[in-house]
C-alpha positions as CSV (number, residue, x, y, z in Angstrom):
1,M,-24.2,11.7,-87.1
2,S,-22.9,10.8,-90.6
3,E,-25.7,8.2,-91.0
4,I,-28.3,10.8,-90.1
5,E,-26.9,13.3,-92.5
6,R,-26.9,10.6,-95.2
7,K,-30.6,10.0,-94.5
8,L,-31.5,13.7,-94.5
9,T,-30.0,13.9,-98.0
10,E,-31.4,10.6,-99.3
11,Y,-35.0,11.4,-98.3
12,D,-34.8,15.1,-99.4
13,I,-35.6,16.3,-95.9
14,E,-36.6,20.0,-95.6
15,F,-37.6,20.2,-92.0
16,I,-36.7,18.4,-88.7
17,S,-39.2,17.8,-85.9
18,Y,-38.3,17.1,-82.3
19,Q,-41.0,15.2,-80.5
20,F,-41.3,14.8,-76.7
21,T,-43.9,13.6,-74.2
22,T,-45.4,15.7,-71.5
23,I,-46.2,14.5,-67.9
24,F,-49.8,13.8,-69.0
25,G,-48.8,11.7,-72.1
26,D,-49.3,14.3,-74.8
27,L,-46.8,14.1,-77.7
28,K,-45.5,17.6,-78.5
29,S,-43.3,18.8,-81.3
30,V,-41.0,21.7,-82.3
31,A,-39.6,21.9,-85.9
32,F,-36.9,23.8,-87.8
33,P,-35.4,23.9,-91.3
34,V,-32.9,21.2,-92.1
35,E,-30.2,23.8,-92.7
36,L,-30.1,24.3,-88.9
37,W,-29.4,20.6,-88.1
38,E,-25.7,21.0,-87.4
39,D,-26.4,23.8,-84.9
40,L,-29.5,22.1,-83.3
41,S,-28.4,18.5,-83.3
42,T,-27.4,18.8,-79.7
43,G,-30.8,20.1,-78.6
44,Q,-33.5,22.7,-79.0
45,G,-34.7,24.9,-76.1
46,V,-38.4,24.8,-75.2
47,D,-40.7,26.5,-72.6
48,G,-41.5,23.8,-70.1
49,S,-44.0,25.8,-68.2
50,S,-46.3,26.3,-71.2
51,L,-46.2,22.6,-71.8
52,G,-47.2,21.7,-68.2
53,F,-43.8,20.3,-67.3
54,L,-42.8,23.1,-64.8
55,H,-43.7,26.2,-62.9
56,T,-43.1,29.5,-64.8
57,E,-39.9,30.3,-62.8
58,Q,-38.4,27.0,-63.9
59,S,-39.4,27.1,-67.5
60,D,-36.2,26.3,-69.4
61,M,-35.8,22.8,-70.9
62,I,-33.8,21.4,-73.8
63,A,-35.1,18.7,-76.1
64,V,-32.2,16.5,-77.1
65,P,-32.9,14.0,-80.0
66,D,-32.3,10.3,-79.6
67,K,-30.5,9.7,-82.9
68,K,-31.9,6.1,-83.0
69,T,-35.5,7.3,-83.3
70,F,-35.2,8.9,-86.8
71,G,-38.6,8.5,-88.5
72,I,-40.7,9.9,-91.3
73,Y,-44.5,10.0,-91.2
74,P,-46.1,9.0,-94.6
75,W,-48.1,12.2,-94.9
76,E,-45.0,14.4,-94.3
77,P,-42.3,12.8,-96.6
78,N,-40.0,15.9,-96.3
79,V,-40.0,16.0,-92.5
80,A,-37.7,13.9,-90.3
81,H,-38.9,13.2,-86.7
82,F,-36.8,12.4,-83.7
83,I,-38.0,11.4,-80.2
84,C,-36.3,13.5,-77.6
85,D,-35.1,13.4,-74.0
86,M,-35.6,16.6,-71.9
87,V,-32.6,18.0,-70.1
88,D,-31.8,21.1,-68.1
89,N,-29.4,23.9,-69.1
90,A,-26.4,21.9,-67.9
91,Y,-27.6,18.9,-70.1
92,N,-28.4,16.8,-67.0
93,P,-31.5,14.6,-67.3
94,H,-34.5,16.7,-66.4
95,P,-36.5,15.5,-63.5
96,A,-39.8,16.3,-65.3
97,C,-39.0,14.2,-68.3
98,P,-41.2,11.0,-68.5
99,R,-38.8,9.3,-70.9
100,G,-36.0,10.0,-68.5
101,V,-37.9,8.3,-65.7
102,L,-38.3,5.2,-67.7
103,K,-34.6,5.3,-68.7
104,R,-33.6,5.6,-65.1
105,V,-35.6,2.5,-64.0
106,I,-34.4,0.5,-67.0
107,K,-30.8,1.3,-65.8
108,Q,-31.7,0.0,-62.4
109,A,-32.9,-3.2,-63.9
110,K,-29.8,-3.5,-66.0
111,D,-27.6,-3.0,-62.9
112,M,-29.5,-6.0,-61.4
113,G,-28.6,-8.0,-64.5
114,F,-32.0,-7.7,-66.3
115,L,-33.3,-6.4,-69.6
116,Y,-37.0,-5.3,-69.8
117,K,-39.0,-5.7,-72.9
118,T,-42.7,-5.1,-73.6
119,R,-45.4,-5.8,-76.2
120,P,-48.4,-3.5,-76.0
121,E,-51.9,-4.1,-77.3
122,L,-53.5,-0.8,-78.4
123,E,-57.2,-0.5,-78.8
124,W,-59.3,2.4,-80.1
125,Y,-62.6,3.4,-81.7
126,F,-63.3,5.2,-85.0
127,V,-66.2,7.7,-84.4
128,Q,-67.7,10.7,-86.1
129,K,-68.9,13.9,-84.5
130,E,-72.6,14.7,-85.1
131,D,-74.1,18.1,-85.5
132,D,-75.5,18.0,-81.9
133,G,-72.0,17.5,-80.5
134,T,-72.3,13.7,-79.8
135,Y,-70.0,11.1,-81.1
136,T,-71.2,7.9,-82.8
137,P,-69.3,4.8,-83.9
138,L,-69.0,4.1,-87.6
139,D,-69.9,0.4,-87.8
140,Y,-71.5,-2.3,-85.7
141,G,-69.0,-5.0,-86.2
142,Q,-68.0,-7.6,-83.6
143,Y,-64.9,-9.4,-82.5
144,M,-62.6,-10.2,-85.5
145,D,-65.4,-9.6,-88.0
146,T,-64.7,-9.3,-91.8
147,H,-66.5,-7.4,-94.5
148,P,-69.2,-6.2,-94.7
149,F,-69.3,-5.9,-90.9
150,D,-65.7,-4.5,-90.8
151,P,-65.9,-1.7,-93.4
152,Y,-62.8,0.1,-92.1
153,S,-60.3,-2.7,-92.3
154,D,-58.6,-0.8,-95.1
155,L,-57.9,2.1,-92.8
156,R,-56.6,-0.3,-90.1
157,F,-54.2,-1.9,-92.7
158,L,-53.1,1.6,-93.7
159,I,-52.3,2.4,-90.1
160,A,-50.4,-0.9,-89.7
161,A,-48.5,-0.3,-92.9
162,A,-47.4,3.2,-91.8
163,M,-46.2,1.7,-88.5
164,R,-44.2,-0.9,-90.4
165,D,-42.7,1.7,-92.7
166,M,-41.5,3.4,-89.5
167,H,-39.9,0.1,-88.4
168,M,-42.5,-0.6,-85.7
169,G,-43.1,-4.3,-85.3
170,V,-46.8,-5.3,-85.8
171,K,-48.0,-8.7,-84.6
172,T,-51.7,-8.9,-85.2
173,I,-54.5,-6.4,-86.3
174,H,-58.2,-7.0,-86.1
175,H,-61.7,-5.6,-85.3
176,E,-62.4,-5.7,-81.6
177,C,-65.6,-6.4,-79.6
178,G,-67.1,-2.9,-79.7
179,P,-68.7,-1.1,-82.6
180,C,-66.0,0.2,-84.9
181,Q,-63.4,-0.7,-82.2
182,H,-60.0,-1.9,-83.4
183,E,-56.8,-3.3,-82.1
184,I,-53.1,-3.5,-83.2
185,E,-50.7,-5.7,-81.2
186,F,-47.0,-4.8,-81.3
187,T,-44.1,-7.3,-81.5
188,V,-41.6,-7.5,-78.6
189,L,-39.1,-4.6,-78.2
190,D,-37.0,-3.0,-75.5
191,A,-39.4,-1.0,-73.3
192,L,-37.9,2.5,-74.0
193,Y,-38.2,2.3,-77.8
194,Q,-41.6,0.5,-77.4
195,A,-42.9,3.5,-75.5
196,D,-41.7,5.7,-78.4
197,N,-43.5,3.4,-80.8
198,V,-46.8,3.6,-78.8
199,Q,-46.7,7.4,-79.0
200,R,-46.0,7.4,-82.7
201,A,-48.6,4.8,-83.4
202,K,-51.3,6.9,-81.8
203,V,-50.3,9.9,-84.0
204,I,-50.5,7.6,-87.1
205,A,-53.9,6.3,-86.2
206,K,-55.3,9.8,-85.3
207,A,-53.8,11.4,-88.4
208,L,-54.9,8.8,-91.0
209,S,-58.4,8.7,-89.5
210,R,-58.7,12.5,-89.8
211,F,-57.7,12.3,-93.4
212,D,-60.8,10.1,-93.8
213,D,-63.0,12.6,-92.0
214,M,-63.3,10.5,-88.8
215,I,-61.9,10.6,-85.3
216,C,-59.7,7.9,-83.7
217,T,-60.1,7.9,-79.9
218,F,-58.2,6.0,-77.3
219,M,-60.6,7.1,-74.6
220,P,-61.1,4.1,-72.3
221,K,-64.9,4.0,-72.2
222,P,-66.5,6.2,-74.8
223,Y,-69.8,4.2,-74.7
224,I,-71.4,2.9,-71.6
225,G,-72.5,-0.7,-72.3
226,E,-69.9,-1.3,-75.0
227,A,-66.4,-2.7,-74.6
228,G,-63.8,-0.4,-73.2
229,S,-60.5,0.3,-74.9
230,G,-57.4,-0.9,-73.1
231,L,-53.7,-0.7,-73.5
232,H,-52.5,-4.1,-72.2
233,V,-48.8,-4.4,-71.6
234,H,-47.1,-7.7,-72.0
235,Q,-43.8,-7.8,-70.1
236,Y,-40.7,-9.8,-70.6
237,L,-37.6,-10.0,-68.4
238,T,-34.3,-11.5,-69.6
239,D,-30.8,-11.7,-68.4
240,L,-28.1,-9.6,-70.2
241,D,-27.6,-12.4,-72.7
242,G,-31.3,-12.4,-73.7
243,N,-32.3,-15.5,-71.8
244,N,-35.9,-15.5,-70.5
245,I,-35.7,-15.5,-66.7
246,F,-39.5,-15.6,-66.3
247,A,-39.4,-19.2,-67.6
248,D,-38.5,-22.4,-65.7
249,K,-38.0,-25.6,-67.7
250,E,-39.5,-27.8,-64.9
251,N,-42.3,-25.5,-63.5
252,G,-43.1,-23.4,-66.6
253,I,-42.8,-20.1,-64.6
254,S,-39.8,-19.1,-62.4
255,D,-39.6,-17.8,-58.9
256,I,-38.5,-14.4,-60.4
257,L,-41.8,-14.2,-62.4
258,R,-43.7,-14.9,-59.1
259,Y,-41.8,-12.2,-57.2
260,F,-42.2,-9.7,-60.1
261,I,-46.0,-10.3,-59.9
262,G,-45.8,-10.0,-56.1
263,G,-44.2,-6.6,-56.4
264,I,-46.9,-5.3,-58.9
265,L,-49.7,-6.6,-56.7
266,K,-48.2,-5.0,-53.7
267,H,-48.0,-1.5,-55.3
268,V,-50.9,-1.7,-57.8
269,N,-53.5,0.3,-56.0
270,E,-51.2,3.4,-55.6
271,M,-50.0,3.0,-59.3
272,T,-53.5,2.9,-60.7
273,A,-53.9,6.7,-60.8
274,V,-51.0,6.8,-63.3
275,I,-51.9,3.7,-65.3
276,N,-55.6,4.7,-65.4
277,P,-55.2,8.5,-65.2
278,I,-58.6,10.0,-66.2
279,T,-62.0,9.9,-64.7
280,N,-63.4,8.0,-67.7
281,S,-60.8,5.2,-67.0
282,Y,-62.9,3.9,-64.2
283,K,-66.0,3.5,-66.3
284,R,-64.0,0.8,-68.1
285,L,-62.9,-1.0,-64.9
286,V,-66.2,-2.6,-64.3
287,P,-67.4,-6.3,-64.5
288,G,-68.7,-7.8,-67.7
289,H,-66.4,-6.5,-70.4
290,E,-63.1,-8.4,-69.7
291,A,-61.6,-5.3,-68.0
292,P,-60.0,-6.4,-64.7
293,V,-61.6,-5.2,-61.5
294,Y,-59.8,-7.3,-58.9
295,T,-56.1,-7.7,-57.9
296,A,-55.7,-11.3,-58.9
297,W,-53.4,-13.2,-61.2
298,G,-53.5,-16.6,-63.0
299,V,-52.4,-18.6,-65.9
300,A,-54.6,-18.2,-69.0
301,N,-57.1,-16.3,-66.9
302,R,-58.5,-13.2,-68.8
303,T,-60.6,-12.1,-65.8
304,A,-57.4,-11.5,-63.8
305,L,-55.5,-8.3,-63.5
306,I,-52.2,-10.1,-64.4
307,R,-52.4,-12.9,-66.8
308,V,-49.7,-15.4,-67.6
309,P,-50.6,-16.6,-71.1
310,G,-51.1,-20.4,-71.2
311,Y,-50.7,-21.0,-75.0
312,E,-47.0,-20.0,-75.4
313,K,-43.9,-21.7,-74.0
314,K,-42.1,-18.4,-73.4
315,A,-43.2,-17.2,-70.0
316,R,-44.3,-13.5,-69.8
317,I,-46.9,-11.5,-67.9
318,E,-49.7,-9.4,-69.3
319,Y,-50.9,-6.4,-67.2
320,R,-54.6,-5.9,-68.4
321,A,-55.9,-2.9,-66.5
322,G,-54.0,-0.1,-68.4
323,D,-55.7,2.1,-71.0
324,G,-54.7,4.5,-73.8
325,A,-54.9,7.6,-71.6
326,M,-51.8,6.5,-69.7
327,N,-48.4,8.1,-70.2
328,I,-46.7,4.9,-71.5
329,Y,-43.3,6.0,-70.2
330,L,-44.5,6.5,-66.6
331,A,-46.7,3.4,-66.6
332,S,-43.9,1.2,-68.0
333,A,-41.5,2.7,-65.4
334,L,-43.9,2.0,-62.5
335,L,-44.6,-1.6,-63.6
336,L,-40.9,-2.3,-63.9
337,A,-40.0,-0.6,-60.7
338,A,-42.7,-2.6,-58.8
339,G,-41.6,-5.8,-60.3
340,L,-38.0,-5.1,-59.4
341,D,-39.1,-4.4,-55.9
342,G,-40.8,-7.7,-55.8
343,I,-37.6,-9.5,-56.9
344,K,-35.4,-7.6,-54.4
345,K,-37.7,-8.4,-51.5
346,K,-38.8,-11.8,-52.8
347,I,-42.5,-10.8,-52.4
348,E,-44.7,-13.8,-52.8
349,P,-48.0,-12.9,-54.5
350,I,-51.3,-14.4,-53.5
351,E,-52.1,-17.8,-55.0
352,P,-53.0,-17.8,-58.7
353,T,-56.4,-18.7,-59.8
354,T,-58.1,-20.1,-62.9
355,R,-61.6,-19.3,-61.7
356,N,-63.7,-16.4,-63.2
357,I,-63.0,-13.8,-60.6
358,E,-66.1,-11.8,-61.4
359,T,-68.3,-14.7,-60.4
360,L,-66.7,-15.2,-57.0
361,T,-68.5,-14.1,-53.9
362,Y,-67.2,-11.3,-51.7
363,D,-66.3,-13.9,-49.0
364,E,-64.5,-16.1,-51.6
365,R,-62.4,-13.1,-52.7
366,Q,-61.6,-12.2,-49.2
367,K,-60.5,-15.7,-48.4
368,M,-58.3,-15.7,-51.5
369,R,-56.9,-12.2,-50.5
370,I,-58.2,-10.7,-53.7
371,R,-59.0,-7.0,-53.4
372,S,-60.7,-4.5,-55.7
373,L,-58.9,-1.9,-57.7
374,P,-59.8,1.8,-56.9
375,G,-63.3,2.6,-58.2
376,S,-62.6,6.2,-59.2
377,L,-59.7,8.5,-60.0
378,T,-60.2,10.3,-56.7
379,A,-59.9,7.0,-54.8
380,A,-56.8,6.1,-56.9
381,L,-55.2,9.5,-56.1
382,D,-55.9,9.0,-52.4
383,L,-54.1,5.7,-52.5
384,M,-51.2,7.2,-54.4
385,E,-50.9,9.8,-51.7
386,E,-51.1,7.3,-48.9
387,G,-48.1,5.3,-50.3
388,G,-44.7,6.5,-51.1
389,F,-43.8,4.2,-53.9
390,V,-45.1,6.3,-56.9
391,K,-43.5,9.5,-55.6
392,E,-40.2,7.6,-55.2
393,V,-40.2,6.3,-58.7
394,L,-41.5,9.4,-60.5
395,G,-39.7,12.0,-58.4
396,D,-41.2,15.0,-56.6
397,N,-41.5,17.2,-59.7
398,I,-43.7,14.9,-61.8
399,Y,-45.5,13.6,-58.8
400,D,-46.5,17.0,-57.5
401,I,-47.6,18.4,-60.9
402,F,-49.5,15.2,-61.8
403,L,-51.3,15.1,-58.4
404,A,-52.4,18.8,-58.5
405,K,-53.7,18.6,-62.1
406,K,-55.6,15.4,-61.5
407,R,-57.2,16.7,-58.3
408,E,-58.4,19.7,-60.2
409,E,-59.7,17.4,-63.0
410,C,-61.7,15.3,-60.5
411,K,-63.4,18.4,-59.0
412,I,-64.6,19.5,-62.4
413,A,-65.8,15.9,-63.2
414,D,-67.5,15.6,-59.9
415,T,-69.5,18.8,-60.5
416,K,-70.6,17.6,-64.0
417,H,-71.5,14.1,-62.8
418,A,-73.5,15.6,-59.9
419,E,-75.9,17.1,-62.4
420,S,-76.5,13.8,-64.1
421,Q,-74.5,10.8,-65.4
422,D,-75.4,11.9,-69.0
423,I,-74.0,15.4,-68.4
424,G,-70.9,13.8,-66.8
425,L,-70.3,11.5,-69.8
426,L,-70.9,14.4,-72.2
427,W,-68.2,16.4,-70.3
428,E,-65.8,13.5,-70.6
429,H,-66.4,13.3,-74.3
430,E,-65.7,17.0,-74.7
431,Y,-62.7,16.9,-72.4
432,Y,-61.1,13.6,-73.4
433,L,-62.4,12.0,-76.5
434,E,-60.4,13.8,-79.2
435,R,-57.3,14.4,-77.0
436,V,-56.8,10.9,-75.6
């Protein structure tokens, strides 16, 4: 507390903002004058029903700041921001808090002797909205292009610099494959604070692009025929002393890494609705653009759902299907919980492959026990309902609200797509593009 008070004085802070994430991944905020810090440092009440957390009769929630998450956005130098956990009136972890779900699964891992770290890759498009309501990309650059084909590299550097100013680790930044598509990779960090960083990085990218009169969208597939935007999650598991337990000196990868993958592959179909949570997500999960379509894994295989990178000695796994529409807290919790289940039960995955999975025949995939990911959000929700794993991890509150909202979303989307694919995509642009 004394350190926080020192920072409030040092940075001439006038307001304090408490930020928290809804079930559907939106980062929300409530602010108050700095003079109220002493009274509100233990939490600020919010209406959970208006935010989609709860039913109206269960509306009270309290946002409690995690003091380690103090941050200042560059365009608001007099406002201090904290990421919050949501609790009930007795200050118990609230069952509808996504951050709380991830904290609970991380504790389960720690109780088993493991620490869980992640390194996301965040992709997005810069676009502009035309007078007719359509959205167009702002350049036609290609993968890792430079000037003059990458005219918005300066904005990308501004975003990366703002992230670094807020103590977010940045690994690489570059133009991606699509027109005016960009990527920033994070450095490795404990999964909880990494999820906080993803939420803040999205705010930074969206805000700085708006100041330049453009839109930053993390929508998975804004343009049919162009590359989709993913949110790949590299995952690391260590013992409590920080030693990599995915690695094996003799074999390169350990039994624990295999079991972890086995757990993810076992539960992946019912987790997909959360990791790819909007109807547009499934326009990205199609062959031809490096987005995984099949439940396979392999070393150095970018056509696989789970890739074990082949060019680094430190063993890790990369989950490649996720996209920026996900709630990063819930997705991280599910991936970890599935991996832990694999370790507990010693679930052997199918054999790894180095082959291009998209060019395999149906019979070849069947023989290798490679299955397809769900082809739509409706199909993914059906699989989520058939299994009990997601409900067990997320809890009844989040599960029930998520399922009901997404079923309603699918009905609207189905109606629009029934008119025509163009009308369906236009609806997705209107519904998702600026929000995601």
